[in-house]
C-alpha positions, 0 to 999 in steps of 0.5 A: 330697537334691534338695529340700535342694540346691535349697532351700539352694543360696542359702547358698553363693552370693555375696551379689549372687546371694542377693539376686536369687534370692529365697527365696520362688521358690526355696522354691516350686521346691524344694517343687515338685521334692520333690512331683514326686519323691515322686509319681514314687516312689509311682508306681514303688511302685504299678507294682511292687506291682500286677500289670499296672499300667502307668506310662506314662500317669500319668507323662506326666500327672505330667510335664505337670503339673510342666512347667505348674507350672514354667511358671507360676513362671518369669516371676516369677524374678529373674536368678540362677545357679540356677533358670530359663532360664540362658544366657550372654545371660540372665545378662548382661542383665536385659531378656533374662532377663525376656523369656526367662523369660516366653517360657519360662513360656509354652513350659513351660505349652504343652509340659506340656499337650501332653506330658501329654495326648498322652503319656497318651492318644496311645498310642506316637505320643503318647509321642513327641509328648510327649517332643518337646514337652518338649524343645521347651519347653526349647529354644525359650526358649534360642533366643529368648534368643540371638535377643533378645541379637542384636537388643538388642546387634547387636555382641555 
């Protein structure tokens, strides 16, 4: 259902948003999401059927890979209401959108690398570092978007 939602959300959007969304990137995000969810499902089945199996390390590696893949897609996204770092400032300005997606891409790749490695190999402290890095990967671009909006339009 998640794949179908992400893949076909463009069908219900206004025409102006459909043009900006672009089928290629949305299909890529939908496929990536479907593969991620299938991998999580397989991990859950593996843990449920294997005595003593622990899901912590593989799930952090998978989350890290997912974040890295999203980070590589983000700079190519055009301004749209569905996918990307969508703040009030990015949706109002094409320049803010493009710069924020680029920073978001870097942030997601770095956050994914840190989360994957620290979560898989850092023990309990590594799990905390992984969660904090994933949160930061989402918060940093939003803050950047606000600061950029203030710099581009000091009155707004």
